[in-house]
N, C-alpha and C positions, 0 to 999 in steps of 0.2 A: 205703682211704685212712685210715680210723680206726686200723687196725693199724699202718700206717706211722708215724702220728703218735705212737702209744704207744711204739713202738720208739725213735724219736728222743728222746722224753722220757726213757726209761730210760737211754739212752746218755748223755744230758746229765747226769742225776743221778749216774751212775757216774763220769763224768769229774770232776764237781765234787767228789764224795766222795773220789776218789783224789788230786786236787790238795790238798784240804784236809787229808786224813789223812797224805799222804806228807810234806809239808813242815811239819807241825805238831809242834813239839818241846815244847809246853807240858806241864806236870804239874799235878796236883791233889794236895794234901797234906791228909790227914784226921788230925786230932789226937784220939786217944783215950787220954788220960793213963792210965798213963805211956807209952803207945805212940804211934807215928807211922806212918802208912801213906801212901806216895807212889804215886800212880797216874798213868799217862799220861792226857792229856786225851781222847784217842780212846777208851781203855778206859772212862773215866768216863762219857763220853757214851753208849757202848753199854750199860753197866750201867744208866744212868738210863733209857734207852728201854726196856730189857728189864723194868725194875721197873714202869714205867708200864703196859706191855703185860700183865705178869703181874697187876697189881692190877686192871686193867680186866676181864681174863678171869675173875678170881676174883669180882668183883662181878656179872658177868653170870651166872656159874654159881650164885651165891647167890640172885640174883633169880629165876632159873628154878626153883630148888629151892623157894623160897617160893611161887611162883605155880602150882605143880603142882596144888593143889586147884581153883583158879579155872579153870585150863585144862581140867581134867577135867570141871568143871561146864559149861563152854562146849562141850566135845566132846559131852557127853550131850545138851545142848540142840540142838546142830546135828544130831545123829542123830534126835532127836524131830521136828525141823522137816522133815528129809528124809522121814521116815516119814509125817508129816502131808501133805506135798505129794504123795507117791506115792499115799496113800490118797485124797486129793481127786481126783487125776487118774483113779484107778481108778473112783471113784464116778461121775464124769462119763462115762467110757467105758462103764460098765455101764448107765447111764441111757440113753445114746444107743442102745446095742445092745438095749435092751429087757429087760435082766436086772435087774429092779427090786429084788428082795430083796437081791442082792449090792450094788447101788448104795446102798441104805439102810444096810446094815451097814458099808460103807466110809465113808459120811458120818458114822455114829455113832462109828466108830473115830477119825476126825479130831477129833470133839468130845471124846471121852475123853482123847485125847493132849493136847489143848490145856488141858483141865482139870488134868491131871497137871503140866503146865508151870506153871500158876498156883499149884498147891499147893506146888511146889518153890521158890516165891518169885521166879521169873522172870516177865517180862512181855513179850509180843511186841507190837511196834508195830502190827501188822495183825491182832491176835488177835480183836478185835471183828468185823471184816469176815469173818474166816475162820470164826468160829462162826456168823455169820448165814448165810453161803453154805452151810455144812454142814447147818444146820437146814433150809434151803430145799431142798437136794438130797434130804434124807431125807423131807421132806414131799411133794415131787414124786413120789418113788418110791412112797410110801404112797398117794398119790392115784391113781396108775396102777393100784394093786392094789385100789382101792375100800376102803381101810382108813382111814375118815374119822377114827377116834379118834386114831390115830398121826399122821395128817396134821395135824389141828388142834393136837395137842400141840406138834409141831415148828414149826408155823406161828406159834403164839403166842410160843414161845421166840425165834424169829427176829425177831418184832416187838419183843420186849423188848430183844434185843441191839442192834437198830437204832434205839433210842429217843433216842440222843444226837444233838446237832446235827451232829457230825462225820460221822455215818452217814446223812445225809439221802438220799443216792442209794440206799443199800441199803434204807432204809425204803420209798422209792417203789417199788423193785423188788418188795419183799415185798407191798405193797398191790396192785400190778398183778397179781401172781400169785394173791393171794387173790380178786381180782375174777374172774379167769379160772376158778378152781376153783368159785366160786359159780355162774358161768354153766354150767359142766359139770354142776353139781347142779340146774340149772333153777331157781336162786334168783336171779331178776333183781333183786329188791329189795336183797338183800345185796350183789350186785355193784355196784349203783348207790351204795350207801353207801360202799363202799371207794373207788370212783372219785371221789365227792364229797369225800373226805378228802385227795385229792391237791392239791398246790400248783397255782397257776394255770398255771405253765409246764409242769409235768408232765402236767396234764390235757389239754393241747393237743397232746401228742405223738401220732404216728400210732397207736402201739400202744394208748394209752389211748382214742383216738377209736374205734378198731375195737371195743374191748371195750364202750365206751358204746353204740355202734351195735347190737351184739348184745344188750345188756341192754335197750335200748329196744324192739327187735324182740320179744324174749321177753315183755316186760311189756305189749306192745300200745300203747306210747306212740309213735304214728305221727308226731306233730309233733316230738318229741325226736329220733326216728330220722331224720327228714327233715333237720333242722338239722345233725345229725352227718354225714349223708351229703354234705351240701353242703361241709362242712369237709374231709372226706376227699377229695372230688373236687378241691377247691382245692389240697390238699396233694399231689395226684397219687397218692394211694393207690388210687384207682379210675381206670381209663381213662375217656375222655370218653364213649364209648358205654355202658360199664358204669354210670358215674355217672348218665347220663340214664335208663337202664333202671330203676335202683334208685329214682331220684327219681320216675319215672312210677308205679311200683308203690306207693310210699309216699303220693304225692299222691292216688291213687285210693282207698287205704285211708282216708286222712284225710277225704276227701269222703264215703265210704260210712259213716263213723262219725257223720256229722251226721244229725239226725233231724227237722229242721224248716228252713224257709227261712232263718231268721236264722243258725243254725249252719252251713248250707251257705255262706252269704255270708261268714261269718267264716273258714271253712276256705279258701275261694277267695282271700280277702285275704291269708291267711298264705302263699300260694304266691308265688314270684317270677315275673317276666315270662316267663322261659324255660320254666318249668314250666307256666304258664298256656297257653302256645302249643303244648304237646304235644297232639296230636289226641285221644288216648284220655282225657286228663285233662279237656279241654274238653267232650267228649261226656258223660262221667260226671257232671260238675258240672251241665251243662244238663239232662240227664235227671232227675237227683235234684231239681233245683230245680222242674222242671215237675211231677214226681210229688208234691211237697209243696206245690203251690199257689203257687209263687213267680211273680214277674213274668216274663211271656214276653219282654218287651223286654230284661230283664237277661240271660236265657239266650241271646238272639240276639247281644247284645253280647259275651258270652263266646265265641260261635262265630265271630264276625266275623274274627279273625286266621287261624283255620283255613280259613275260606272264601276269604279273600284269598290265602293260600298255595296253595290248590288252583287258583284261577283263574290266578294268575301263573305257576306252574310246573305243567305238566300232570301230571307224574309225582310230584308232592309227596305225594299220598295214594294208598294202594292202593285197589283196588276195594272191599274190605270197609269201609275207612274212609270212602270216598265214600258208600257205601250207608248207613252209620250216620249220617253227617252229614245226608243227606236224610231219614232217619227222624226224627231229632231235630227238624229244622226242620218236618217234616210234623206232628209231634206238637204243636209250638207253634202251627202254623196252625189246628189243630183245637180249640184252647182258646177259651173264650168271648171273651177279650180278645186273641186271637191273629191277628186279620185282618192280612194282610201290609201293611206300610206302603209308601209309594212308594219308599223307599230299597231295601228288600229286593226289591220287585217289579222295580225297575230292575236290580239286581244279578243276579237269577236270569234275567231275560230276556236281558240282554247275555251272560251266560255260556252260556246255551242256544243263542243265535244264533252265538256265537263257536265253539262246538264241537257242531254238530248231530249228530255221530255218537256222542255220549256219552249212553247210555241213561239213566243216573242223572239227568242234568240234564234230559233230556226228561221223565222221570217227575215230577221235582220241579216243573218248569214247568207240567205238567198239573195237579198238585195245587193250585198257586197259582191257576190259572185256574178250577178247580173251586170253590175256596173263595170266589172272587170272582163265582161264578155265570156265568162265561163258558163255557157248556156246549159250544158248538161248538168253540172253541179248545182246551178241555180234552180233548174226544174226539179231536181231530186229533193232539194231542201224545201222548196215551196210545197210540193206534194206531201212531204212528211209533216209540214206544219199544218196543212189543212185538216189532217185527221185529229189534231188536238187543239185547234183554235176555237176559242169561245167568244171572240170579239167579232161582231158582224162587219165593222168597217175594215178591220185588218184582213178578214177573210175575203172581202170584196176586192181589196187591193191585191191580195195574193192571186185571185182569179184573173184580175186585169193584167198582172205581170205574166201569168201563164199564157194569156191571150196574145200579148205582145211578142213573147218568145215564139209562139206558134206561127205568128205572122212572119217572123224573121226566117223561119225555115219553110215558109210557104205551105203550111198545114192549115188550110182554111177550115176544115172540119173541126179540128181541135180548137182553133181560135173561136169559132162560132159557139162551140160548147162552153168554152171558158167565159165568153161574154154573157151567155145566158145564165150561167151560175153567178156571175158577178151581179147581174140585174136582180137576182132573187134576194140578194143581201140587203 
């Protein structure tokens, strides 16, 4: 369609020109004293158009001749830019491929070419970012080769290049890389310093949070690591199960780092409700509190959510977890102020009666009855639990309890038999 329109336009121009030129009898007279030149109007118009065309071409040729040095300078700059881009791509490719010496040399070539461009008086709009990235690639390659002197040199040069306000993103990247290198050097303090220099928005990025989590773990800052793990789980950097597992381990570390009842209470208060309901965390906190002379009632309060979970859902706790729960409660019952109150007595009794085939509940109910001097009921419960107990340590303690009760009633034969059975476990 376009070609047809062009042909129609050309035919229209040709027809108009033929009509104008064919019937045009005008003349143009040029007086050049003492001469006179007469020209037809058509010839004059052709000469005039040719003169303008010749003048235009001559001016274009003169402009091109004058601009030859500038064009040559642009061509040389373009060639250097292409060489820099090629070297930068080669550096990235070598770095990914594990050829770190070649990657560093290619990055240093980019830096030298950019410096030569600056010396020639030219300036690249992206020169600062190019130098920063090249220094960073060279530093990364040197870090992989354990050449810390070269790495630190390029790293500080990259920081200097990214010092301007326009290069804020580049500076944040350099600082994050510095934090990771410090972690690789096992220098958690330096890593934290680099991370603390980040703006608030950058410090909450997933990469920064992962680095902060590693630094906190290396430096033994369990509380900081736990707070960071919560943010990572919230940002879905960890799966729900992985985040719960990490939080469980850090919460246990935080509790184990406490050395008296006040510190244990402070560590427990630092946990959120979900972490406090993790069985292993509650067990550890209650055990540590009892070991350091804390209030037995507080330890039972910490264990109450775990107990309710076990009672409400039969498979909520594994057998080792149920045994550990019974052990912690038993330890509290044996304390001077640990006599079971009516609340716990009712809970244990109702749970034992609701699940009479649970050996752990039978054993725990026997312990409660023994602490309350209900010897007959305790002996009955212990003997019932022995028939279904599969844990050797729990069975041993059951026989020891039976031996102690036999000694209470002066039945030495039964006590001797119980001690023998306990020794077999």
